[in-house]
KEKE-3310 file (N, C-alpha, C; in steps of 0.2 Angstrom, whole numbers, plus 5000, padded with zeros to 4 digits):
npx = (5004:5006:5012:5001:5003:5012:5006:4998:5002:5010:5021:5027:5029:5023:5013:5007:5002:4990:4983:4981:4973:4961:4959:4957:4945:4937:4938:4932:4919:4917:4917:4905:4896:4897:4893:4880:4874:4876:4883:4896:4913:4920:4910:4905:4915:4916:4904:4906:4917:4913:4905:4913:4914:4922:4934:4949:4957:4972:4980:4987:4980:4967:4971:4976:4964:4957:4964:4965:4951:4948:4956:4951:4939:4943:4949:4939:4932:4943:4947:4936:4935:4946:4945:4933:4938:4946:4936:4928:4918:4908:4903:4910:4901:4895:4902:4913:4917:4921:4932:4940:4942:4949:4961:4966:4967:4978:4988:4989:4991:4999:5015:5015:5020:5015:5013:5009:4997:4989:4988:4982:4970:4964:4964:4955:4943:4941:4939:4927:4918:4921:4929:4927:4924:4936:4946:4942:4944:4958:4963:4960:4967:4980:4982:4980:4991:5002:5001:5004:5012:5008:4995:4998:5004:4994:4986:4974:4966:4958:4953:4951:4940:4924:4920:4933:4939:4930:4932:4945:4946:4939:4926:4909:4897:4888:4895:4907:4903:4898:4909:4918:4910:4909:4922:4931:4941:4955:4956:4948:4954:4966:4961:4955:4965:4973:4965:4966:4976:4980:4976:4987:4990:4987:4993:4990:4998:4997:5006:5012:5013:5012:5015:5009:5017:5018:5006:4998:5010:5008:5015:5014:5013:5000:4986:4977:4969:4968:4964:4975:4970:4959:4965:4972:4961:4956:4966:4965:4952:4955:4964:4955:4947:4956:4960:4949:4949:4942:4940:4934:4925:4909:4907:4900:4900:4892:4890:4898:4904:4917:4924:4936:4938:4932:4941:4953:4951:4949:4961:4968:4964:4951:4935:4922:4906:4899:4890:4879:4869:4869:4869:4878:4890:4893:4896:4909:4916:4916:4923:4936:4939:4940:4951:4961:4962:4954:4942:4937:4937:4927:4911:4898:4883:4866:4859:4845:4843:4851:4846:4833:4834:4835:4847:4862:4876:4894:4902:4897:4900:4897:4900:4895:4883:4886:4889:4901:4911:4924:4932:4933:4945:4948:4937:4932:4920:4910:4910:4903:4891:4884:4872:4866:4854:4855:4864:4856:4846:4854:4858:4846:4846:4857:4854:4844:4851:4859:4850:4845:4857:4859:4848:4852:4864:4875:4875:4887:4893:4899:4897:4904:4904:4907:4912:4915:4914:4916:4907:4898:4884:4883:4894:4891:4880:4863:4861:4851:4845:4850:4863:4880:4895:4911:4923:4932:4939:4949:4955:4962:4964:4974:4983:4997:4995:4991:4979:4963:4948:4942:4930:4927:4917:4916:4904:4895:4882:4883:4888:4877:4870:4858:4849:4836:4841:4835)
npy = (4994:5009:5025:5040:5050:5065:5071:5084:5090:5080:5079:5091:5103:5115:5121:5126:5116:5120:5127:5116:5108:5115:5115:5101:5099:5106:5098:5086:5091:5093:5080:5075:5083:5079:5066:5068:5075:5068:5071:5078:5078:5090:5100:5098:5103:5116:5121:5120:5127:5140:5144:5149:5163:5177:5171:5166:5155:5148:5140:5129:5126:5122:5112:5103:5099:5094:5083:5075:5072:5066:5055:5048:5044:5036:5025:5021:5009:5001:5009:5009:4996:4994:5003:4998:4986:4989:4995:4988:4988:4999:5005:5019:5033:5045:5062:5059:5046:5051:5059:5050:5042:5051:5052:5038:5036:5044:5038:5026:5029:5040:5048:5055:5060:5049:5053:5067:5066:5059:5068:5080:5075:5071:5083:5091:5083:5084:5098:5100:5090:5086:5078:5064:5058:5062:5055:5042:5042:5044:5032:5023:5028:5027:5013:5010:5017:5010:4998:5001:4997:4984:4985:4993:4983:4974:4961:4952:4936:4925:4915:4922:4928:4934:4947:4953:4953:4962:4974:4976:4978:4990:4994:4997:4984:4979:4983:4976:4963:4962:4964:4954:4943:4945:4947:4940:4936:4939:4949:4959:4962:4968:4979:4986:4989:4997:5009:5015:5025:5042:5048:5050:5066:5069:5078:5086:5093:5098:5085:5081:5072:5074:5071:5080:5081:5089:5096:5111:5123:5135:5139:5130:5124:5128:5118:5103:5095:5077:5061:5047:5035:5039:5047:5037:5030:5039:5039:5026:5027:5037:5029:5020:5027:5031:5019:5016:5024:5036:5052:5065:5063:5063:5067:5064:5069:5063:5064:5075:5084:5086:5089:5083:5072:5077:5087:5080:5073:5084:5090:5081:5084:5082:5087:5090:5087:5093:5089:5090:5085:5092:5109:5118:5111:5109:5121:5122:5114:5123:5134:5128:5124:5137:5142:5134:5136:5129:5131:5131:5118:5112:5111:5116:5111:5113:5101:5097:5101:5092:5080:5079:5080:5073:5071:5061:5052:5048:5043:5040:5044:5038:5042:5036:5041:5034:5023:5026:5019:5016:5027:5029:5031:5044:5051:5047:5048:5043:5029:5027:5033:5028:5015:4999:5001:5013:5009:5001:5010:5019:5010:5009:5022:5021:5012:5019:5029:5021:5016:5028:5031:5021:5024:5035:5033:5034:5024:5011:5017:5019:5015:5021:5016:5020:5019:5024:5014:4998:4988:4974:4975:4988:4988:4979:4982:4980:4974:4976:4966:4972:4977:4974:4969:4975:4976:4977:4987:4990:4998:4998:5003:4996:4991:4995:5010:5014:5022:5029:5018:5012:5007:5002:4999:4995:4997:4990:4992:4987:4974:4966:4964:4960:4965:4976:4993:5004)
npz = (5000:4994:4999:4998:4983:4982:4994:5003:5019:5024:5034:5030:5037:5034:5040:5056:5071:5076:5066:5057:5064:5063:5049:5048:5054:5045:5034:5039:5040:5026:5022:5028:5021:5008:5009:5013:5002:4991:4980:4969:4976:4975:4974:4987:4995:4990:4995:5009:5012:5008:5018:5028:5034:5029:5029:5021:5010:5007:4993:4997:5009:5003:4995:5005:5012:5002:4997:5009:5011:4999:5000:5011:5006:4996:5003:5012:5015:5021:5031:5040:5043:5051:5061:5067:5071:5082:5090:5102:5111:5108:5092:5084:5077:5065:5067:5075:5070:5057:5060:5065:5054:5045:5052:5053:5039:5036:5044:5037:5024:5021:5025:5037:5053:5066:5079:5077:5069:5078:5089:5083:5079:5091:5098:5090:5091:5105:5107:5100:5104:5117:5132:5135:5122:5115:5122:5119:5105:5106:5111:5101:5090:5094:5095:5082:5077:5083:5077:5064:5053:5051:5046:5035:5027:5025:5017:5007:5002:4990:4999:5011:5024:5019:5023:5026:5013:5007:5014:5012:4999:4998:4993:4989:4994:4984:4972:4973:4974:4961:4952:4956:4952:4938:4934:4941:4956:4957:4947:4953:4965:4961:4953:4963:4972:4964:4962:4974:4974:4971:4955:4940:4932:4917:4903:4887:4874:4858:4849:4860:4876:4893:4911:4924:4937:4948:4948:4940:4934:4927:4916:4906:4889:4877:4879:4885:4898:4898:4902:4900:4896:4888:4879:4872:4867:4858:4849:4843:4837:4827:4820:4815:4807:4797:4792:4785:4774:4774:4768:4771:4783:4790:4806:4822:4838:4851:4864:4870:4880:4892:4881:4877:4868:4856:4854:4852:4840:4831:4832:4825:4812:4808:4805:4817:4823:4837:4852:4867:4880:4891:4893:4900:4902:4889:4885:4889:4880:4869:4874:4876:4862:4856:4864:4860:4847:4838:4833:4820:4816:4823:4825:4835:4841:4847:4858:4856:4843:4835:4839:4835:4821:4804:4799:4794:4798:4796:4806:4822:4838:4854:4869:4882:4895:4911:4925:4929:4936:4932:4935:4948:4955:4952:4956:4970:4978:4970:4972:4984:4981:4971:4966:4962:4956:4949:4939:4931:4928:4920:4910:4902:4896:4889:4879:4872:4866:4858:4849:4843:4837:4827:4819:4813:4806:4792:4777:4777:4788:4805:4822:4837:4853:4870:4887:4904:4913:4922:4921:4916:4911:4906:4897:4888:4878:4875:4860:4845:4832:4820:4823:4825:4834:4830:4836:4851:4865:4879:4893:4909:4926:4933:4924:4913:4903:4916:4917:4917:4919:4905:4892:4876:4862:4845:4833:4819:4808:4795:4795:4794:4781:4776:4784:4789:4790:4795)
capx = (5000:5011:5009:4998:5008:5012:5001:5000:5002:5014:5027:5031:5030:5021:5007:5007:4997:4983:4980:4980:4967:4955:4958:4954:4938:4933:4938:4926:4913:4916:4915:4898:4892:4898:4889:4873:4872:4878:4886:4904:4917:4922:4905:4904:4921:4915:4899:4908:4922:4910:4902:4918:4913:4928:4940:4953:4960:4978:4980:4989:4974:4962:4974:4976:4958:4954:4968:4963:4944:4948:4960:4947:4934:4946:4951:4934:4931:4948:4947:4930:4936:4952:4942:4929:4942:4948:4931:4925:4912:4904:4906:4909:4897:4895:4908:4918:4920:4924:4938:4945:4944:4954:4967:4968:4970:4985:4993:4990:4993:5004:5021:5014:5022:5010:5011:5006:4991:4985:4987:4978:4963:4961:4963:4949:4937:4940:4936:4920:4914:4922:4935:4926:4925:4943:4950:4941:4948:4965:4965:4959:4972:4986:4982:4982:4998:5006:5001:5004:5016:5004:4989:5000:5006:4988:4984:4969:4966:4951:4951:4950:4933:4921:4921:4939:4940:4926:4935:4952:4945:4936:4921:4902:4896:4885:4900:4912:4900:4897:4915:4920:4907:4910:4929:4935:4944:4961:4955:4944:4959:4971:4958:4953:4971:4975:4961:4967:4981:4978:4978:4991:4987:4990:4992:4991:4999:4999:5007:5016:5009:5016:5012:5010:5018:5017:5001:5000:5014:5006:5019:5013:5011:4993:4984:4971:4970:4964:4967:4979:4966:4955:4970:4973:4955:4956:4971:4962:4947:4959:4967:4950:4945:4961:4959:4943:4950:4937:4943:4930:4919:4904:4908:4896:4902:4885:4890:4905:4907:4920:4927:4943:4937:4932:4948:4958:4949:4950:4968:4971:4962:4945:4929:4918:4900:4899:4884:4879:4863:4871:4872:4883:4896:4894:4900:4916:4919:4917:4929:4942:4940:4942:4957:4966:4962:4951:4935:4936:4936:4922:4904:4895:4876:4862:4857:4839:4843:4854:4842:4827:4835:4836:4854:4865:4884:4898:4904:4894:4903:4893:4903:4888:4882:4887:4890:4908:4915:4931:4935:4933:4951:4948:4931:4930:4914:4906:4909:4898:4885:4880:4869:4864:4848:4858:4867:4850:4843:4858:4858:4841:4848:4862:4850:4841:4857:4861:4844:4845:4863:4858:4844:4856:4870:4875:4877:4894:4895:4901:4896:4908:4901:4912:4910:4920:4912:4919:4902:4896:4878:4885:4899:4889:4874:4858:4861:4846:4847:4854:4869:4885:4901:4917:4930:4932:4945:4948:4960:4960:4969:4979:4988:5000:4998:4987:4975:4956:4945:4938:4929:4925:4914:4915:4898:4894:4876:4884:4889:4871:4867:4851:4844:4834:4845:4830)
capy = (5000:5015:5032:5044:5054:5072:5073:5089:5088:5074:5081:5096:5108:5121:5123:5124:5111:5123:5128:5110:5106:5118:5112:5094:5100:5108:5091:5082:5094:5092:5073:5075:5087:5075:5060:5070:5078:5062:5075:5078:5080:5097:5104:5098:5107:5123:5123:5120:5133:5146:5146:5152:5170:5181:5167:5165:5149:5147:5134:5124:5124:5119:5105:5098:5097:5090:5077:5071:5070:5061:5049:5045:5041:5030:5020:5021:5002:4998:5013:5007:4989:4995:5007:4994:4981:4991:4998:4982:4989:5003:5008:5026:5036:5053:5066:5055:5042:5054:5061:5044:5040:5055:5050:5032:5036:5047:5033:5020:5030:5045:5048:5060:5057:5046:5057:5073:5064:5057:5074:5084:5072:5071:5090:5093:5080:5087:5105:5099:5085:5085:5074:5057:5056:5062:5049:5036:5042:5043:5025:5019:5030:5025:5006:5009:5019:5004:4992:5004:4992:4978:4987:4995:4977:4970:4958:4946:4931:4922:4911:4927:4929:4939:4954:4956:4955:4968:4979:4977:4981:4997:4995:4995:4977:4978:4983:4971:4956:4962:4964:4948:4938:4946:4947:4936:4939:4942:4956:4964:4964:4972:4985:4989:4992:5002:5015:5019:5030:5048:5047:5055:5072:5069:5085:5085:5099:5095:5078:5079:5070:5074:5070:5086:5078:5094:5101:5116:5128:5141:5140:5125:5126:5128:5111:5102:5089:5072:5055:5044:5030:5042:5048:5031:5028:5044:5037:5020:5030:5040:5024:5017:5032:5031:5012:5016:5029:5042:5059:5070:5059:5067:5064:5067:5067:5064:5066:5077:5088:5093:5090:5079:5067:5081:5091:5075:5072:5090:5091:5077:5087:5081:5091:5086:5090:5091:5091:5087:5087:5097:5115:5121:5107:5110:5128:5121:5112:5129:5137:5124:5125:5144:5143:5130:5138:5123:5132:5130:5111:5110:5114:5115:5112:5111:5093:5096:5101:5086:5074:5080:5080:5067:5070:5055:5053:5042:5040:5043:5042:5039:5042:5036:5042:5028:5023:5029:5014:5016:5033:5030:5034:5051:5053:5042:5048:5039:5022:5027:5037:5024:5009:4995:5004:5018:5006:4999:5016:5022:5006:5011:5028:5019:5008:5024:5032:5017:5015:5034:5031:5017:5027:5041:5031:5034:5018:5010:5020:5016:5018:5020:5016:5020:5021:5023:5009:4992:4983:4971:4978:4994:4988:4974:4984:4975:4976:4973:4962:4976:4980:4969:4971:4973:4976:4979:4989:4991:5000:4997:5007:4991:4989:5001:5015:5015:5028:5028:5012:5014:5001:5004:4994:4997:4993:4992:4988:4984:4967:4963:4968:4958:4968:4983:4997:5010)
capz = (5000:4994:5002:4992:4980:4983:4998:5008:5026:5026:5038:5027:5041:5031:5044:5063:5073:5077:5059:5054:5067:5060:5042:5049:5056:5039:5030:5042:5037:5019:5021:5030:5016:5002:5011:5013:4996:4986:4974:4968:4982:4974:4976:4994:4997:4989:5000:5016:5013:5007:5025:5032:5033:5030:5029:5015:5010:5002:4989:5001:5013:4999:4993:5010:5013:4996:4998:5015:5010:4993:5002:5015:5002:4992:5008:5017:5017:5025:5037:5044:5046:5056:5067:5071:5074:5089:5094:5104:5115:5104:5086:5083:5072:5064:5067:5078:5065:5051:5062:5065:5047:5043:5056:5051:5032:5036:5047:5032:5017:5021:5029:5042:5059:5070:5085:5075:5067:5084:5093:5079:5079:5098:5100:5086:5095:5112:5106:5097:5107:5124:5135:5134:5115:5113:5125:5115:5099:5107:5112:5095:5085:5096:5093:5075:5076:5086:5072:5057:5048:5050:5042:5028:5023:5025:5010:5007:4996:4989:5005:5017:5025:5014:5026:5025:5006:5005:5017:5009:4992:4999:4988:4992:4993:4978:4967:4975:4971:4953:4949:4957:4948:4931:4932:4946:4962:4956:4944:4957:4970:4957:4952:4970:4975:4959:4962:4980:4974:4967:4947:4937:4929:4910:4899:4880:4870:4851:4850:4866:4882:4899:4917:4928:4944:4954:4946:4935:4935:4924:4910:4901:4882:4876:4878:4889:4902:4896:4904:4895:4892:4883:4873:4868:4863:4852:4843:4840:4833:4822:4816:4812:4801:4792:4789:4780:4769:4774:4767:4775:4786:4794:4813:4827:4845:4853:4872:4869:4885:4891:4874:4875:4862:4850:4853:4849:4833:4828:4831:4819:4806:4806:4807:4821:4826:4845:4856:4873:4883:4897:4890:4904:4900:4882:4884:4890:4873:4865:4877:4874:4855:4855:4867:4856:4840:4834:4832:4813:4815:4828:4825:4841:4840:4853:4858:4853:4836:4833:4841:4831:4814:4801:4797:4795:4800:4795:4813:4828:4845:4860:4875:4885:4903:4914:4932:4931:4940:4930:4937:4955:4958:4951:4959:4974:4980:4966:4975:4989:4979:4966:4968:4956:4952:4945:4933:4927:4925:4915:4904:4898:4892:4884:4874:4869:4862:4852:4845:4839:4832:4822:4814:4810:4803:4785:4774:4778:4794:4811:4829:4843:4860:4875:4894:4909:4917:4922:4922:4910:4909:4903:4892:4883:4877:4871:4853:4841:4826:4815:4825:4826:4837:4826:4840:4858:4868:4886:4897:4916:4931:4936:4919:4910:4906:4922:4917:4919:4917:4899:4888:4870:4857:4838:4831:4812:4805:4788:4796:4793:4775:4774:4789:4788:4794:4797)
cpx = (5004:5008:5006:5003:5007:5006:5002:4999:5006:5021:5031:5032:5028:5016:5009:5001:4990:4980:4977:4974:4961:4954:4955:4947:4934:4933:4933:4920:4912:4914:4907:4894:4892:4893:4881:4870:4872:4880:4893:4907:4919:4916:4904:4909:4919:4909:4901:4913:4919:4906:4907:4918:4920:4935:4943:4957:4966:4977:4982:4984:4969:4965:4974:4970:4955:4958:4966:4956:4944:4951:4955:4941:4937:4947:4945:4933:4936:4948:4942:4932:4941:4949:4937:4933:4944:4942:4926:4918:4906:4907:4905:4905:4898:4901:4914:4921:4924:4931:4943:4947:4949:4961:4970:4970:4977:4990:4994:4993:4998:5010:5021:5016:5015:5008:5007:4998:4986:4983:4982:4970:4960:4960:4956:4943:4936:4937:4929:4915:4916:4928:4933:4927:4933:4947:4949:4945:4956:4967:4965:4965:4979:4987:4984:4989:5003:5006:5001:5007:5011:4998:4992:5002:5000:4987:4978:4969:4959:4948:4950:4942:4930:4922:4927:4941:4936:4929:4941:4951:4942:4931:4914:4901:4893:4890:4905:4910:4900:4904:4918:4917:4909:4917:4934:4939:4950:4961:4953:4949:4964:4967:4957:4959:4974:4972:4962:4972:4978:4981:4983:4987:4990:4988:4994:4992:5001:5000:5011:5012:5014:5012:5014:5011:5016:5011:5003:5005:5012:5010:5019:5011:5003:4991:4978:4973:4965:4968:4970:4975:4962:4959:4971:4967:4954:4960:4968:4956:4950:4961:4961:4947:4950:4961:4954:4944:4945:4941:4940:4924:4915:4904:4904:4899:4896:4885:4897:4908:4911:4924:4934:4943:4937:4938:4953:4957:4950:4957:4971:4968:4955:4940:4924:4912:4899:4893:4884:4872:4863:4873:4878:4890:4898:4898:4907:4920:4920:4923:4935:4944:4943:4949:4963:4966:4959:4944:4933:4934:4930:4916:4900:4887:4872:4859:4850:4839:4846:4849:4836:4828:4835:4843:4857:4873:4887:4901:4900:4897:4899:4897:4898:4888:4882:4888:4897:4912:4922:4935:4935:4939:4951:4942:4928:4924:4909:4905:4903:4891:4881:4877:4868:4858:4850:4861:4861:4847:4847:4858:4852:4842:4853:4859:4847:4845:4859:4856:4844:4851:4862:4853:4847:4862:4870:4877:4885:4897:4897:4899:4901:4905:4906:4909:4916:4918:4915:4914:4899:4889:4879:4889:4897:4882:4869:4857:4855:4849:4851:4860:4874:4892:4907:4923:4928:4939:4944:4955:4958:4966:4975:4984:4991:4995:4995:4983:4968:4954:4940:4937:4925:4922:4913:4909:4896:4888:4878:4886:4883:4867:4860:4846:4842:4838:4841:4832)
cpy = (5006:5021:5036:5049:5062:5075:5078:5087:5082:5076:5087:5102:5115:5125:5121:5119:5114:5124:5122:5107:5109:5116:5105:5095:5102:5102:5087:5085:5093:5084:5072:5078:5082:5069:5062:5072:5073:5065:5074:5081:5088:5102:5104:5103:5114:5125:5124:5126:5140:5148:5149:5159:5174:5177:5166:5159:5149:5141:5128:5121:5120:5112:5100:5095:5092:5083:5072:5068:5064:5054:5045:5041:5035:5024:5018:5014:4999:5002:5011:5001:4990:4998:5002:4988:4983:4994:4992:4983:4994:5006:5015:5028:5043:5056:5062:5050:5045:5057:5055:5041:5044:5053:5043:5032:5039:5042:5027:5023:5036:5044:5053:5057:5055:5051:5064:5071:5063:5064:5079:5081:5073:5078:5092:5090:5083:5094:5105:5095:5083:5079:5067:5055:5056:5057:5043:5036:5041:5036:5021:5021:5027:5017:5005:5011:5013:4999:4995:5000:4987:4980:4990:4989:4972:4967:4953:4942:4929:4918:4916:4927:4935:4946:4957:4957:4961:4974:4981:4981:4988:4999:4994:4988:4975:4978:4978:4964:4956:4961:4957:4942:4939:4945:4943:4940:4943:4949:4961:4966:4969:4979:4989:4993:4998:5009:5018:5025:5036:5047:5052:5061:5072:5075:5084:5092:5097:5088:5076:5078:5070:5073:5076:5083:5083:5098:5106:5121:5135:5142:5135:5127:5125:5120:5110:5095:5083:5065:5051:5038:5033:5044:5042:5029:5033:5041:5031:5022:5033:5035:5020:5021:5031:5024:5012:5020:5034:5048:5064:5067:5064:5064:5068:5064:5069:5066:5069:5081:5083:5094:5087:5075:5072:5085:5086:5074:5078:5092:5087:5079:5086:5086:5087:5090:5088:5094:5088:5089:5092:5104:5118:5118:5108:5116:5127:5118:5118:5133:5134:5125:5132:5145:5140:5132:5133:5124:5131:5123:5108:5114:5112:5116:5110:5104:5092:5096:5095:5080:5074:5080:5073:5066:5064:5056:5047:5039:5044:5040:5044:5037:5042:5038:5035:5028:5026:5025:5014:5021:5034:5032:5041:5054:5048:5042:5044:5032:5022:5030:5033:5018:5005:4997:5009:5015:5004:5005:5019:5017:5007:5017:5026:5016:5013:5027:5028:5016:5022:5034:5027:5020:5033:5040:5031:5027:5017:5014:5016:5019:5016:5021:5015:5022:5021:5019:5002:4986:4980:4973:4984:4993:4982:4976:4979:4977:4973:4969:4965:4979:4974:4972:4970:4972:4979:4982:4991:4993:5000:5000:5002:4989:4996:5003:5018:5021:5026:5021:5014:5008:5004:4998:4998:4993:4995:4988:4985:4976:4963:4966:4966:4961:4975:4988:5004:5015)
cpz = (5000:4997:4996:4990:4981:4988:5003:5015:5028:5029:5035:5031:5039:5035:5051:5065:5073:5071:5056:5057:5064:5053:5043:5050:5050:5035:5033:5040:5030:5018:5023:5024:5010:5003:5010:5006:4990:4979:4974:4975:4981:4976:4984:4997:4996:4994:5007:5017:5012:5014:5029:5031:5034:5029:5022:5015:5004:4998:4993:5006:5009:4997:4999:5012:5008:4996:5003:5014:5004:4996:5007:5011:4998:4997:5013:5020:5022:5032:5042:5047:5052:5062:5071:5074:5081:5093:5096:5107:5111:5098:5085:5077:5071:5064:5070:5073:5059:5054:5063:5058:5044:5046:5053:5044:5032:5039:5041:5026:5016:5026:5035:5049:5063:5076:5083:5073:5073:5088:5089:5080:5086:5100:5096:5090:5101:5111:5104:5101:5115:5126:5133:5127:5113:5116:5121:5109:5100:5108:5105:5090:5087:5095:5086:5073:5078:5081:5065:5052:5046:5045:5035:5024:5023:5018:5012:5001:4995:4995:5011:5018:5021:5017:5025:5018:5004:5008:5014:5002:4992:4994:4992:4990:4987:4972:4967:4972:4964:4950:4950:4953:4941:4929:4936:4951:4961:4952:4949:4962:4967:4956:4958:4973:4971:4960:4969:4980:4969:4959:4945:4933:4922:4906:4892:4877:4863:4851:4856:4872:4888:4905:4921:4935:4949:4952:4941:4938:4933:4918:4905:4894:4882:4875:4883:4893:4900:4898:4899:4892:4887:4877:4869:4864:4857:4847:4840:4835:4827:4817:4812:4806:4796:4788:4784:4774:4768:4773:4771:4778:4790:4801:4818:4834:4849:4861:4873:4875:4890:4885:4872:4869:4856:4849:4850:4842:4829:4827:4826:4812:4804:4808:4811:4823:4833:4848:4862:4876:4888:4893:4893:4902:4893:4880:4885:4884:4869:4867:4875:4867:4853:4858:4863:4849:4835:4832:4824:4811:4819:4827:4831:4841:4846:4852:4854:4845:4832:4833:4836:4824:4811:4798:4798:4796:4798:4801:4818:4835:4850:4866:4881:4893:4906:4922:4934:4935:4938:4932:4944:4959:4958:4955:4964:4977:4976:4969:4980:4987:4974:4969:4961:4952:4948:4939:4929:4924:4919:4909:4899:4893:4887:4878:4869:4864:4857:4847:4840:4834:4826:4817:4811:4807:4796:4783:4775:4784:4800:4817:4834:4849:4865:4882:4898:4915:4917:4923:4916:4907:4904:4897:4886:4882:4873:4864:4849:4835:4821:4817:4827:4829:4832:4830:4847:4860:4875:4889:4905:4921:4933:4931:4916:4904:4913:4922:4919:4916:4911:4895:4882:4865:4850:4835:4823:4810:4799:4789:4794:4787:4773:4779:4787:4793:4795:4792)
residu = (MET:PRO:PRO:ALA:LYS:ASN:SER:PRO:GLY:SER:GLY:SER:GLY:GLN:LYS:ASN:ALA:GLN:SER:LEU:VAL:ARG:LEU:ARG:GLU:LEU:ALA:VAL:GLU:VAL:LEU:ALA:GLN:ALA:GLY:ASN:SER:LYS:GLY:PRO:LEU:GLU:GLU:ALA:MET:THR:THR:VAL:LEU:SER:ARG:GLU:SER:GLY:ALA:THR:PHE:GLN:GLU:PHE:ASP:ARG:SER:TRP:ILE:PHE:GLU:LEU:CYS:SER:GLY:VAL:LEU:ARG:TYR:ARG:GLY:ARG:LEU:ASP:PHE:ILE:ILE:ASP:THR:TYR:SER:LEU:LYS:LYS:LYS:PRO:THR:GLY:GLU:ILE:ARG:ARG:PHE:LEU:GLN:SER:GLY:VAL:PHE:GLN:LEU:LEU:ALA:GLN:ASP:THR:PRO:ALA:ALA:LEU:VAL:VAL:SER:GLU:CYS:VAL:GLN:ALA:ILE:ARG:GLN:LEU:ASP:GLY:ASP:ALA:PRO:SER:LYS:PHE:ALA:ASN:ALA:ILE:LEU:ARG:LYS:VAL:ALA:ASP:THR:ARG:ASP:GLN:TRP:GLN:ASN:TRP:LYS:VAL:THR:GLU:GLN:SER:PRO:PHE:GLU:GLU:GLN:LEU:ALA:TRP:CYS:SER:LEU:PRO:GLU:TRP:LEU:PHE:LYS:LYS:LEU:ARG:LYS:GLU:ARG:GLY:SER:ALA:TRP:THR:PHE:ALA:PHE:SER:GLU:ALA:VAL:LEU:ASN:ARG:PRO:ASN:LEU:TRP:TYR:ARG:SER:GLY:ASP:GLU:VAL:THR:ILE:LEU:HIS:ASP:GLY:PHE:ARG:GLY:ASP:GLU:PRO:ALA:GLY:TYR:VAL:GLN:ASP:ILE:SER:ASN:GLN:LEU:LEU:VAL:LYS:GLU:VAL:ILE:ALA:THR:ILE:GLU:SER:ARG:GLY:TRP:LYS:SER:PRO:ARG:ILE:LEU:ASP:LEU:CYS:SER:ALA:PRO:GLY:GLY:LYS:THR:LEU:GLY:LEU:ALA:SER:ALA:GLY:TYR:VAL:VAL:ILE:ALA:THR:ASP:ILE:ASP:ASP:ASP:ARG:LEU:SER:ARG:VAL:ARG:GLU:ASN:ALA:ASP:ARG:LEU:GLY:LEU:SER:ALA:LYS:ILE:GLU:ILE:LEU:PRO:HIS:ALA:ARG:ILE:TRP:ASP:SER:SER:GLN:THR:TYR:ASP:LEU:ILE:TRP:ILE:ASP:ALA:PRO:CYS:SER:SER:THR:GLY:ILE:ILE:ARG:LYS:HIS:PRO:GLU:ILE:LYS:TRP:ASN:ARG:GLY:TRP:HIS:ASP:VAL:GLU:ARG:LEU:ALA:LEU:GLN:GLN:GLU:GLU:LEU:LEU:HIS:TRP:ALA:LYS:ALA:HIS:LEU:ALA:PRO:GLY:GLY:LEU:ILE:LEU:TYR:SER:THR:CYS:SER:MET:LEU:LYS:LEU:GLU:ASN:GLU:PRO:LYS:LEU:ASP:ALA:GLY:LEU:GLY:VAL:LYS:LYS:ARG:ALA:GLU:TRP:VAL:PRO:GLN:SER:GLU:PRO:LYS:GLY:ASP:GLY:ILE:HIS:ALA:VAL:TRP:ILE:GLU:PRO:SER:ASP:PHE:PRO:ASP:GLN:ASP:GLN:ASP)
# end
């Protein structure tokens, strides 16, 4: 279990203990807000920090809170198992548990001195909840600190008790069971461990791809952030277009926001029609196209105008709305905010998009269907008799180049020439 990369608060000495206590209190508030709202962690953080009347937060402060909260959400299954292991009489709840989660995460995944972690957590709990809860927390955290190496080296196997496998993978039970059934225990263990670490920040400028190890400096050449898995998928799509000899294909990016796929195709010289049902997110595609000088290659149209037209296309790319289980390293709150009912609901939307695409595909055309899901229901859509799978591609976090989890399917109705293609 490697330490989290570039984690603020890992013994850097940039803040005194008192200020870190307040930041920890705010982090616990953010975790509570994220759990209650079931929305993105970034939104929960904005909500909580905006309540601090008159307070200003340096970039270090914001980064420290965000790293702590995202780390807790990635490791939450393990953290709760460890806390409950040492809470023999009464299991902590609410605010106390969240403080303990923050402390145990740092003991497991950061190199912050144990004494500092324990002191900060205990002081914060004493200030907010009194002596008795702080003494309880002190006892728990000291036990974890004393066995820190043991928990950092903790491993499970298929023979381990179910509860231990579930906790170690730090997944909700429904997702753990689905992945284990569909992909096997070894795959699920590798995936679960890979998504515990903060993802790399991949930056593309022209044909150059770099990792921003220390975040943005402000002097990067014009470009955009796009995960490496998505960049590789764009390359595969470009190769497909070239192999077909299409000179000026009519390309539709049906779910384009925030625009990485569209920008990639436009950068390769292709004209792309981009749309998205979310107008606010679609505006980001326009902003990025203008900033990178690609507006001449990208035509941005309202979703309703595209959806209600009879226009056909040579290539329709459906980067479908999905459960996003492939990007839980980047957005760990997704693990705890999604349920199987969400997957089933999204699968219906995915089928609707495919049906529309089939009806708007030009003769000899191709549908590219992609998701950032790791689940079979979303990645093996129910294709009707007039659609056939030509090819599949997948990238997963546990394999090189260790980007997001992405699954793509190339679908070609011309595989079935005797079928009515609408």
